[in-house]
Every structure is written in structure tokens, then in C-alpha cells.
N, C-alpha and C positions, 0 to 999 in steps of 0.2 A: 504493500500500500504506500510506502514512502515515495517510491518513484512516481506513482500515479498522482499523489498529492503535489509533488514537486513539479510535475509536468503541467498540472492545472494552474499552479501559481505562475509558471513561465508563460502559459497561454494568456492568462489575464494581463500580465505585464506587457506582453506584445500587443494586446488589444489597446492598451493605454498608449503605447508608442505609436500605433497606427492612427489613433484618434488625433494625436498631436500632428502627425504627418499630414493628415487630411486638412488640417488648418494651416499647413505650410511651415510647420516647425519641426525640424529634424532633431532626433535624439543627439545628445552630445557625444555619445559613444555607441558603437555597434555592439550591443550587449544582448545576446539571445538568451536572457535569463530573467529572473524575477525582480531584478533591480533595473530601473530605467532612469536616465539622467537627462535633464533638459535645462535650458536657459530660457526662462519665461519673462515676457514683459511684466513689469510690476503690476499692472492692472489685472493681468491674468492670475498672477500669483496671489494677489489680494482676494480676488473673487473665489479662487479655489481653496485658499487657506482658511477661509471662513467656514468651509464645510468638510474639508478633508485633512487628514494627517499626511504630511510630506516633510521630508527633511531638507531645510534650507542648507545649501552648501556654499554660500557666499554671494557676493555682489560683484559680478564682473565689470559692471559700470553702473552709473547712477539710475538707469532706467530698467535694469533687469536683475532677476534673482535666479541663481542656479539652484536646482532642486533635485531631490532623489525621490522617486516613487518606488515603493517596495510592496510586493504582494507575497502572501504566504499561504500555507495550508488552511488558515483561518479566514482568508479573504472571501467574503460572501459575494456570490455572483450578482446579486441585486445591487450591491454597493458599487461594483465595477460598472454595471449598466448605467447607474445614475451618474457616475463620474464621466463616462463616455458621453452621455447626453449633455452634461454641463460643459465639457470641453467643446462639443459641437456648437454650443450656444455662445461661446466666447466671441 
């Protein structure tokens, strides 16, 4: 079951990566795993940080925040679906 749980976490993280790509924002690194890194415009960061846990990784410039999204065995599919909808609405 460990590998199945890990594969689901990876799949969810890649859905998040793809949602940002659909908005024209590439991942900071090519990471085919459960951790995805982005540099978000601060307005996007503020909107998403109000509803979701993500790890701020620094401020590359005055208008952007580097973040890490991480999924796990405990990440609920409905939470990912809501995040994907919120990313699409940015």
C-alpha cells in the first residue's frame, strides 16, 4: 500500500503543477514527485495562502513569492479539486 499511496500523492502534485501551467506559470523545477515549487505573483500567493497551506521559500523580488506545495498520503482529493478550481480562477 505504501507505493500506491505515494503514487497518488505524486499524481495530485502533478495535477497542481498542470493547473499552474495552464495559467502560464511553469514549475520552478522539473520534479515528478509530491513536492512542486513555483514563483507566484504576490496577488496569487495572497489569494491562495488565505485558504491553503504552502511553504513560502523566499522572495525572489518585490512582487513574487517562491512556494512549495506538498501532497501526501493524507491529501484529500476534494481539497486538491478545490485548489485546482481556485488556481483556474486566478
